[in-house]
Steps between C-alpha positions, in 0.01 A plus 500: 500500500777617735636143509570504125668839534711374789611197299600710199679761712663222703636325192655823377626583850665158524691569181611842626600352837712241320669776300570695821629189682696296245633161593429134462165402642382142504189467287583768247259724313169341604585502872606865471163594351314301768702671772412833341131415508534396864681827569217698344246319717713564811533869408123521446429333834748720690371813325145419602607422857680833528219687328678599178258305282125466523299182457524391138818699432818323394853600592678737270791392286766633737336330798486175305869526408593561865286204607661286230850595610415414861363161399799438270740570789308263729490237224876521449564471875273197529649330193854569621427345840333188356 
Protein backbone atom coordinates (compact mmCIF):
# COMPACT_ATOMS: atom_id res chain seq x y z
CA UNK A 1 0.00 0.00 0.00
CA UNK A 2 2.92 2.37 0.66
CA UNK A 3 3.87 2.15 -3.02
CA UNK A 4 0.55 3.68 -4.10
CA UNK A 5 0.94 6.42 -1.50
CA UNK A 6 4.47 7.12 -2.69
CA UNK A 7 3.31 7.39 -6.30
CA UNK A 8 0.51 9.82 -5.43
CA UNK A 9 2.73 11.93 -3.16
CA UNK A 10 5.49 11.81 -5.78
CA UNK A 11 3.22 13.06 -8.55
CA UNK A 12 2.13 15.99 -6.42
CA UNK A 13 5.71 16.62 -5.28
CA UNK A 14 6.88 16.69 -8.90
CA UNK A 15 4.36 19.41 -9.67
CA UNK A 16 5.45 21.44 -6.64
CA UNK A 17 9.13 20.95 -7.54
CA UNK A 18 8.41 22.25 -11.03
CA UNK A 19 6.69 25.31 -9.56
CA UNK A 20 9.68 25.94 -7.28
CA UNK A 21 12.19 25.44 -10.12
CA UNK A 22 10.64 26.98 -13.24
CA UNK A 23 12.36 26.62 -16.56
CA UNK A 24 12.25 24.64 -19.75
CA UNK A 25 12.69 20.94 -19.17
CA UNK A 26 12.82 18.47 -22.02
CA UNK A 27 9.90 16.09 -21.76
CA UNK A 28 7.43 18.47 -20.19
CA UNK A 29 4.65 17.64 -17.77
CA UNK A 30 4.82 13.83 -17.85
CA UNK A 31 8.58 13.72 -17.25
CA UNK A 32 8.17 16.16 -14.35
CA UNK A 33 5.61 13.89 -12.70
CA UNK A 34 7.82 10.82 -13.26
CA UNK A 35 10.79 12.65 -11.76
CA UNK A 36 8.59 13.55 -8.78
CA UNK A 37 7.65 9.92 -8.29
CA UNK A 38 11.32 8.95 -8.50
CA UNK A 39 12.11 11.68 -5.97
CA UNK A 40 9.52 10.30 -3.58
CA UNK A 41 11.02 6.83 -3.85
CA UNK A 42 14.52 8.24 -3.27
CA UNK A 43 13.28 10.19 -0.24
CA UNK A 44 11.60 7.05 1.12
CA UNK A 45 14.74 4.98 0.61
CA UNK A 46 17.01 7.60 2.21
CA UNK A 47 14.57 8.09 5.10
CA UNK A 48 14.55 4.38 5.80
CA UNK A 49 18.35 4.18 5.56
CA UNK A 50 18.73 7.02 8.05
CA UNK A 51 16.02 5.65 10.31
CA UNK A 52 13.40 8.39 9.85
CA UNK A 53 10.84 5.99 8.39
CA UNK A 54 9.96 2.47 9.41
CA UNK A 55 9.35 -0.47 7.10
CA UNK A 56 6.13 0.17 5.18
CA UNK A 57 6.22 3.94 5.74
CA UNK A 58 6.41 6.33 2.81
CA UNK A 59 8.24 9.64 2.73
CA UNK A 60 6.31 12.69 3.75
CA UNK A 61 5.32 15.36 1.28
CA UNK A 62 8.21 17.69 2.14
CA UNK A 63 10.72 14.87 1.84
CA UNK A 64 9.26 13.92 -1.53
CA UNK A 65 9.49 17.52 -2.75
CA UNK A 66 13.13 17.73 -1.67
CA UNK A 67 13.87 14.41 -3.39
CA UNK A 68 12.08 15.64 -6.52
CA UNK A 69 14.07 18.87 -6.58
CA UNK A 70 17.33 16.93 -6.24
CA UNK A 71 16.39 14.61 -9.09
CA UNK A 72 15.21 17.57 -11.21
CA UNK A 73 18.58 19.30 -10.71
CA UNK A 74 20.46 16.13 -11.69
CA UNK A 75 18.16 15.65 -14.69
CA UNK A 76 18.81 19.20 -15.90
CA UNK A 77 22.58 18.77 -15.50
CA UNK A 78 22.54 15.50 -17.43
CA UNK A 79 20.32 16.88 -20.20
CA UNK A 80 22.45 20.01 -20.49
CA UNK A 81 25.63 17.96 -20.86
CA UNK A 82 24.16 15.59 -23.47
